[in-house]
C-alpha positions, 0 to 999 in steps of 0.5 A: 506353061503356067506355073505350079505356084506363084513363088516357084520361080523364086526358088533355084533348082539346085541350092548352093552348097554353103547355105539354105536358101529362103524363098522371099516375097518381093514387095515395092521398095526403093532401089537403095533397099539392098535385100539379103539372106542369111542362114543358120541353125536353131537348136531345141526345135522339138516339133513344127510348132516350134518352128512356127513360134520362131517364124512368128518372132522373126516375121514381126521384126521391122525389115524381115521380109521372109523367114523359113524354118525347117523343123527337121533339120533345124535350119532357118533362113531369113531375107531382110533389108539390112537398112532396117534391121541387122543380123544380130537383132534377128538372133536375139529375138530368136533367143528371146523366144527360147531357142539357141541359135548355132552357126550364125553369120556374124559377118556380111560374107561375099564371095568373088572369083578371081583368075590367077596368073603365073602359078606352076606348081602345088607350091604356088597354089598354097602360096597364094592360099596362104597370102589370102588367109593372111588378108584381114577379112578373108574368111576362107580361100580355095585355089585351083592349080589346074583351073588357075582360079581362086574363090575367095570368101570375105567380109565386104565391110572389112576388105574389097576385091582391089585389096585382095587383088593387091595381096595376090600381087604382093605374093608374086602372082597376077589376079584378074576379077572374074565374078563377084557375088553381087554380079549375078544380076548385073547388065552391061549396056552399050549407050547410042546417043550419049555425047556429053555429061548432060546425056549421061546425067539423064540417063542415070537419072532415068534409070535410078528412078526405075522400079527394081534398079539397085545401082547405076554406073555410067562410063562416058568414055566407053559410052556404056552403063552397068546396071544392077537390078531386081529381076523380080521387078525389071530385066534387061529389056525393060531397062533398054526401053527405059533408056529409049523413053528418056529421049526428048525432043531432038535427043534421041537415046538407044542401048544394046547389049555391051560386048567387050572388044576382043584383043588379038593375041600375039605369038612372040617368036624366040630366036635360038642362038645355037644354029651352026655357022656356015663358014668360019667367019664366026671364028674370027677374033675380035679381041684376044680370044674373044670371037664374033661367034661368042659376042653374038651368042652372048647378045642373043642369049642375053635377051633370052635370058632376062627378057623372055625369061624374066618370069622365072626371076619374078617367080623365084624372087617371090617364092624365096621372098615368102620362104618357099621354092618352086619351079621357077627357082629351079629354072633361075638356078640352072640357067643362071649357072650356065649364062654367068659361067658362060659370061665368065668364059667370055671375060676370060677370052677378052682379057687373055690371048691364050685362054680357051674355053667352052661357052653355055649360052646356048644351054640357057637359051635353049632350056628357056625355050623348051620349057616355055614351049612346054608350058604353052602346050601344057596350057593348051592341054589343060584348056581342054580338060574344061571342054566338058564344062564349055560344052555345057555352058554352050548349050544355051543358044544365042537367041529366042523367039519371044512371043506376046499373047492376047487375053485368050492366050493367042499369039499376037506377035513374035520377036527374035531377041538375044537370050541374055535379054530374056526376063522372068515371066517372058513367054517364048516358042520352042520349035522341034529338033531333038534326036535324044530319048524324049520325056513327056511333058504336060501343060504346067510341067517344068522344063529345063534349059539345055534340053530340046523339044523333039516335035510340036510347038511349045510355048514355055514361060521363063521362070528362072533367068541368068544365074538361077537357070538349072544350066547355070547352077550345074555350071556353078556346081562344076566349077566349085567342084573342080576348085575343091582339093581331093584328099589324095592331092595331100600327097602332092602337097606334102612332096612339094614342101620339100621337093625343090630344097631336095633337088637343089641339094642333089644338083650341088652334090652331082656337081661335086661328085663329077668335080672333085673325082675329076680333079683328083683323077678318080675317072679317066680323062677320056670321059671329058668331051672335047672342048670341055674340062672337068669343071664344065662337065660337073657343071652341066650335070648340076644344071641338068639335075636342077631343071630335069626335076619337075614339081609341076607334074605332081601338082597337076596329077590330081586337079586335071583328072578331077577337072575332066572327071567333074566336067565329064560327069556333069555332061552325062547327067551326074553332078559331083560336088568335089574332089572328096566326093569323087575319091569316096565314091570309088571306095563304096561297097554298099548302096542304100536306096530309099524307096519312094521316088528312088527305086519307085517312079515317085509318083504315087497314085491312089487305086482305091479308097474304102470307108470303115465308118458312117461318113460319106466319101465326100466328107471323108475326102474333104477331111483327109485332104484338109489334114494333107494340104500342108504336107509335102509327102508324095503320098499326101499329093496322091491322096490330094489328087484323088480327092480332087477327082472325087469331087469333080465326080460328086459334082462339087465346083470348089477346090477350097480346103477346110482350115487345119489347126494344130497341124503337126508332121510326124516323120515316117508316120503321117500328119495330124491336125484339127479340122473344125472340131474333129481331130484328123490323123493321116498316116500309117499303122505307126502313127495310129499306134502312137495315138492309141487308135484301134485297127480292127479285123476288117481294117487289117485285112484291107491293109494285108491285102494291098501290102501283098500287091506292093501297095501302101495303105494311108489310114484316116482316123477321125476322133480316134477311129479309123474312118477309112483308108486309101490304097496307094501304088507307086510303080518300080522304076524299069531299070531298077532291077538291072541297076541292082544286078549290075551293082552286084557284078561290081562287088557292091551290095545293095540294101532298101530303106523305107518308112513304109511297112515291112509287107510292102517293102518286102514286095518292092525289094523282091521285085528289084532284087534286093535282099536286105531291107530295113522298113518302117524306119523314120528319117533319123532311123535311116541315118542310124542305119547308115551309121551301123553299116559304117561301124562294120567297116563298109564304105556306104552310099546313100541314094534319096530324094526327099526331106526325109532322106537328108539326114541319111544323106549327110550321114553316108560316106557318099550322099546321092540325090535324085535330081527331081527330088527336094531342094534339101535332098539335093543340098545335102548330097555330094552327088546330084543325079540330074536325070533321075535315072538309077543307072547314074548311080552306077556311073557316079561309082564307075566314073570315080573308080576311073578317075582314081585309077587315072589319078594313080597312073598320073602319080606314076608318071610324075613320081617315076619320071622324077625317080628315073630322070634325076639319076640319069641327069645326074650322069649314073648311065654316063660311065657305062654307056656314054649317054648323058642328059644335056641341060636342054634336053633335060629342060625339054624332058621336064616340060614333057613330063607335065604335058604327059600327065595332062594328056593322061587325064584327058584320056577320061574325055573318052569315058563311057557309061557302063550301063545305059538304060533309057527310061522315057518316064524319067527326067532326062538331060540331053547334053547334045541338045540345046534351047533357052535356059528356062528355069531351075 
């Protein structure tokens, strides 16, 4: 399939949330020229001409490759070569042009992702964040407890990833680098035929001289090479061919994708020294009262306490060093109390021939064993919380059928290759094999990786590869969402700050509360079990309180539920950008819908065109399309398509449009410009009134007639007089009425806001069942309507698809962007509806409600467990029932509490859509099917 435009493949479908992406034209440049992009805001932009002035001023600078300025949002994006120009010079040129620069990135910020090891609870994740925030050069750090990852934004001119990892290790945790921002276009190749440094030098020199290669790292020991490259100029297959071409005479070189060796996972078993002996040989006294059994228990328990349990000591040490406390502190205190008291008993037995005492070596070893077993089960369960995300990643297959075409488009060869070797502009074959709801595609249409061909054979051109594919960007957005903290997490964060100190104090008072009354005889001696004294009973109660308390369950209550929900939402076509959006969505009581492209299909078509002047239809269309050619509005595209058909009808063979000068966009009204010597206006009545163009009776009747049929009229004025008009229709989406009705049943009201006229707006709202309408509203006005609703105490969601909707999407409590909409709208939204089906508005809100309900239930589990468990561990039931919680059982309960919270979150995996409307005309995303990732 051909591209819609030559630069289409350079723009990601889903823009990153922390900046405005700019399209960049690629020129031939040396490998050392590292191209970078910056985004910022510019104030004092009043119209499109201001944006043009800024672009002209910046484009003149040597080293600037491209510049793009949005007059509506005031966003600017510049692509530049840092060896030729610095960012401060770019800023100064804009200020010299008379504009103010805001939110300008002074540093060269890079993002890396790290795997964090050793985190047990919220206190741990906060400690890692604090340690990272104290490092010079780190601008922002977000740590996810459930995901066990950190995302760090840092200035690479000040600090590198090695120093970041050191800071984490200094805080008492382990860290491994997952990815860096500049790793996105790197390939790892395994070399064959490279046996000595001379061979390596030949390969390195050859690669460094290749076009598009930015960096080459040779590893002769492992016979591999890491190559950073520009995907616009080269790709993995071309690099492999380059290595092969370096062969000379008897020396033959080859390369293939490098696959890291997989190390076996070893499971270590622990010997628990609490088995009942057969016979009485363990009771044999070695010296004084020291028995063989006691000595063996000490030997076996010591290895468990200080080798297997070492992680608790290390964690507790680092926690106390940074003046905080976590689960490791509680476990270390509890096991140490049992172990060293038992050592004291053993020493007494060794030095006395009459001493009789009971050791608790089995208590500490069983405690550590059960806690580690619980942690293992918790890790397994947490791994399942990201199953949905893993399934998304697995949508891309391992191989693709690459085809080569001749000049006539005929297939001359086919070759099966790894999908990791796909390069931009490759053409490959897609065979049928889908059972999902099909979506009609025509030559030139875009298709998305992760979907499947239902029938027939397709030839598809790769326009986005690697990290730029829609599938990769979806995964990246979901991963970012899982790292972000939901506001409800603050409860756990606040509790964790004083939880452990409170538990330690409670354990101390429990010990004193049993020991002192026992010494003064306030409770019967019969309460004390045989082979124990009052001190030992009190000690066991105190240890049980220490180890039964579980801060981990509180810390996992929110992030595990968010992980499952965001992954499940993504698999069903709903991208939720973080816990904040998920939490706000459950409170939504009003949904505001844009009309064009949201409630309607978004593909307007001209159904009639009339003249109100002496111009010929051909001349009229030429002038109208010349003015509309720079507009991105769907109606402008409909006019262009209609004019194209008319040109063919009139026998015109050229698609060339006359040049327009003084072009200006009037948001919510239309466009204006000068074509030749004629001033042309194309838009609605609002635009005509703004330019004092009279609307006669004949024109008014034409407008009214079409508006009653839910059609919009595009008026065209030439030199101050209306020359003609186009009637444009945009059918309502089939599922719209049912979605509005379902929202009403959920207690959610619906409102429509549009820049279209009142008559058309009322006709559309009547079709879909919406009672309240705001019409003839410009982009700023849409945002104002949202704010008015919010001042009345409503939590508002906005659903839109275009640039005109982005201010309202930002203003709303929850912005939902249609996946087929513009990049700006998608960037501004909190939730992206990939399939462009309105039913997913319901899915997003319903899923958020289910998730928040699950989080509350998790907190009930976690808090309820601690509120009930600690008094039972302290012995509150013992005087009445004789039931007590020994330390090993308390440890098992602590581990089970975390496991129960994670399993509770996993129940969200069974979530089903409340409404499922199959719309064959909408974009479809099929998570059960897969083919090659094609593009964004």
